[in-house]
N, C-alpha and C positions, 0 to 999 in steps of 0.2 A: 760096443761099446768101447773107449779107448780115453783108457786116460794118460794122462803124461804132465811133469812139472809145468809148472806153471810161469814160465822160465822165454821169454824170447830165441830161443831155439823149439823149441814147441811148433812157435806160426810152419815155417816154411816146411815141416814135416809134414805139420794137419794140412797146405794148399797142393802139400806133392799127392795128399792121401785122396783130398777131394775129384783131384782130377782124373783120377789112377781107379777111383767110381764113379767119373760121368763116365769115364775111356768103356772100360768095361759094360756097365749097362750103356754105352753107347748111346748119350745123349747128345744131344745137339750143343753145338757150338755155344746158345747164347745158354743152355739151362746150364753149361761146364763153367761158361764166364759168372752165373750169377750164384751160381753152389762152389765158386774156388772166392771169390769176396769176401760172402757171406762164412764161409767159415774163420779166413781171416782175420775181419775184423771185427765176426766174438772173440773168436781165439786171443785177438790182441787187444782187448779191451777187457779179457777178464786177465790177463798179463799184467797191460800198464795199470790197473786199477783197481782191480778184487782183494788184493794182499794175499790169496788163498797163494798153498801150497802149490794148487795140482788144478787142470782142468776135467775136466770129462767131455769127450764129444760122442756126440749119437745120430746114427744117418737111419735115416727110415726111407722107405718104399714102399710108394705104390706104379700102376699102371699111369693114372693122373699127376703124381706128386712126389715131388723128396723134399721130404723136411729133416732139417739139422738142431738140432740143443744140444748149447754148450753153458754143463755149468762150474760154478766155483765152488769154493768153500769160504770165502771171503764175507769181507762186510764193506760193503762200497759207502764211501764218504758221498753226499748231495754236494756239489759245489753251491758257497750259497748265493752266486750272483753269477750270470755268463760271463766266457772272458768276451769281451771289445777291446780288445787290443789290438793297433793299427796291423800287426803284425798279422794278426787272424785274418784277416781279408785271402790274405794265397796263402797259408795255412796247409804244407800234407795232409796232419794231419785234426782232427775235431768234427768231422766226420763222417764215422763210423753207423751210425745207427741209422744216417737219413741215407746214406748209403747199401744199409740190409733190407732199411723199410723199401726204397728204391728197386731193387730185385727180386721180392719176396711178395705172396698175395695176399702173405697173414705173419705177421711178429707177434709175439708177444714177452710181455721182461716179465718174472715172478721176483720177487727179494721176500726172504726170509729169513730166520736168526740163523739155518744152516748155509746161504749164500744163495744165489744168483742167478734162473736157470732163464737163460733167454731160449727162443724157441720162434724158425723164421721157415717158412716152404714155397720153396718155390715151382712152383706150375712144370708139366713133362708138356 
């Protein structure tokens, strides 16, 4: 498990770590892309929305899949209503969990008083 400050500087570091892991395991380009997008999106969400001082990332692999787990110690606040501004239609943000769902075969989110744990599984 890797624990880093929940700051924007941690996101590219985690992305490079995911790329290095994918290459060391000789994963396909598709699996590497999935892994790096998932790590980037989940870490970015924790940095931007959790209020946590740190985030922890765990990579677990077997022959069939690679699981990414991101944990934060923050307290997420639900948005009272979805953003519906015209500018949102072309925004380069706001699609994080949809991308995670698209790249993974299983995704779960567990919120508690201790924070949030998001788990995504990439098929190999």
